[in-house]
N, C-alpha and C positions, 0 to 999 in steps of 0.2 A: 531850587534844589528840592527834590522830593523829601517828604517827611522822614522816611526810614533812613535815607542817606544822611540827612542832617543829624539825626539822633546818633547814627554810627560815628559821624565826625566828632560830635561832642564826647562820646565814650572814648574814642581813640585819643583825643586831645588830653582828656583827664588821665588816661593810662600813660601816655607818653610823658606827661608832666611829672608824674611820680617816678617813672623810670629815669628821666633825665636828672632829677634831683639826687637819685641814689647812685648814678653811674660813675661819678667822679668824687663822691664823698662830700660834696657841698651841702650845706644845711638846707638851702632852698633854691630852687630854680624857677624862674618865670618863663612860661612858654607861650609863644604866639604861633598859630597855624594860619598860613596864608593859603587859601584853597581856591582852585578853579571851580566855577559854577556854570553848569551846562544850562543853556536857555531851555525853558519848559516847552515853548512853542517856536521852533525854528521859523524864521521869516521867509526862508526860500528853500527850494529844493537843492540837492547836491550836497557838498561837503559843508558841515556846520563847523565854523572856525570860532573858537572861544578860549578863554582862560589865560592862565599865566604863561609867560614866555621866558626863555633863557635870558633875554635882555632885562626883564623884570628882576630876575634873580641877581644879575650882575649889578643893577642899579641899587638894589636893596643892600647888598653886602658891602658896597663901596660908599654908600651914603649914610647908613644908619650906624652911629658910633657905639651904640649900647649892645650890639650883638656879640654874644660869646661864641655861638655855633649856629650855622645855618645849613640845613640839609635839603637839597632839592630831590624831589621824588616824582616819578611818572609811573602810573599804574595802568594796566590794561588787562583784559582777559585774553587767554591764549590756550591752545591745545599743545601739550607736551607729549612727545612720542619717544618711546624706546622699543625697538624691535616691533612686536605686534601690539604693544600696550599703549593706550592713550589715556591722558588725564586732563580734565579741565582745571586750569590753574590761574592764579593771579600773578601776572608777570610784573615785577617791580624793578624799575631802573633807578639806581640810587648811587651813593658814594660809600666809601669805606667807613665813614663815621656812623652810619645807620645802625650797625649792630650794637655798638656801645650805648647809643642813645636809647634804643629799644630793649636793651639788656637781653639780646638774643644769645642763647647758649649754643656754641658750635660743638656738636656731638662728634663730628668727624671732619678731618681736613681743616679748612680755614674759611674765613669770610673774604669779601672783596678787599683789594688793596689799592693804594694810590697808583701803583704801577699798572694795575689792570685798567684803570680809568684813563691814564695818560696814553697807554698803548692801544686802547680800545680792544682789549682782548675778548675773545669769544669764550668767556668762562661763566659759570653759573654756580650758585649756592642754592640748594633745594631744601624744603622742609621735610621733616621725617615722614609726613603723610605721603608725599610723592615717592620717597624712597621705598616705602612699603608697597605702594600700589604698582609702580612700574618695574621695580627691580627685585621684588620678592626677597629671596635669600642672597642675592648678589650684592657685593659691595659697590655702590654707585660711584665712588671716587675714581676718577680716570675714565669714566664712561662718557659717551657723547649723547646729549639730549637734543632732540630735534624740535624746533619751533618754527613753523612756516618752512622756509627753505634753508634755514640756518641751523648749524650744529654748534652746541655749546658744551665745552668740556666741564664736567662737574668737578669742582675743587673743594666743596664743603657741603655738610648737612647740618641744619640747625634742628635742635630737638623739639622746638615748638614754634608754630606760626605766630607772627607778630599780630597784635591787636590793631587792625587797620580798618578805615572805612572802605566800603566796596569800591571797586574800580569804576571809572566814569561810564564804561560801557557794560557794566554788570547789572543783572537783575536780582542778584542775591541780596537779601535784606540783612546784611551785616554779620551773618554767620561766618565763621572762619573758613577761608578758602585755602587749599594747598597753595604754597607760594614758591616762586622761583625768583631769585635775586640775580640781576646782571648789572654790569657797569652802566651807568646812565649814558655815558658817551658811546658805548657799544650799541645800546638800545636805539639811540638816534641814528647811528650810521648803518645799522643792519635792518632795522624795522621801520624807521621813519616816524613821523608824527601823526599819521592818519590811522585811525582804528575803524575797521569795517565790521559791522554786526549784521548778521542775517537772521531774520525772524519770519517764520511762515512763508518762506520763499522770496521775501523782499529784503533788500540790503539798504543799510543806512550808514553813512560815513561821517565821522567827526574828527576834527583836527585840534589837538591841544599839545603844547610842548611840555608842560609840567602839570601834574595833578595838584601838587601843593609844595610849599616850602615850610619846613619845620624849624622854628627859630627859638633858640634859648637865649634869654636875656640875663646877664650877670646879676643885676640889681633889681629885685622885685619892685622896688619903689619907682622904677622907671618904665614899668611895663606899659602903662597907659600912654605915656609919651612916645614910646617905641611904636606901639600899634598905630597911634595917630600919624606919626611920620611915615610909616609904611603905607597907610591909607592915602596920604597926600601924594606920595610917589606914584602909586598906581593910578590915582585919579588923573594925573597928568598925562598918562600914556594909554589909558583905556577909555574909549568912547562910550562903552556900556558897562554895566555892573556885572561883569562875568567873573567875579572873584568875591571872596569874603575874607575878612581879617578877624580871627577869633582868638580870644584870650581864654585859657583854660578856666572853666568855671563861670564864665561870663557870657553875655549875649553877643550876637554877631555885630561887628562894626563894619560898615561899608564906606 
């Protein structure tokens, strides 16, 4: 993982740890971030396949008994369009629990719901930066945002973008990107797992199912044991070290 991306991950881990601790009134919350790691030098041409899978997520949540909350996240860059306006955004596929964990404030409308995920609805929540850029003085709620060939009904606006590491296919060095949140299930069914990036006329494709899994552990005394169990689960299903397991405030465990 490139240095700037690693630093951004550590910053995001620390920020999310503080937010998670405050989100439900608990005195202290231990946080583990399981992250996909892109190979620095792909061994072959074509689509580079790496990182965490949905099966990894299912194995972790069904095997690790100390987990209080686990949030799967997939990020990629995208172009969001409304009428003649275009914005480069970070597209985030996740679940309804993301907003509370990151303490996102919904300024208008609502955040994603469990029903959105179950029904794979084409709905989106946008950050205020996108609302200002694309919609100017219009109310974005109820409008359709286009990304690739798909239209997403805007159901909410968050007042501030979440502190997140850059998307796997992003060149931005950790500075806040305008964000669009969609149901993770919808992201998979509408956009798939392959991200194609074009630079200087050439295209590169990479396939990853999840960018990371954000895990809150109830008992801080069990954080090391939890991280170690997750590492062993992933070692059993990954032939290469295309992931990292990180505890907020500590070094990487692989």
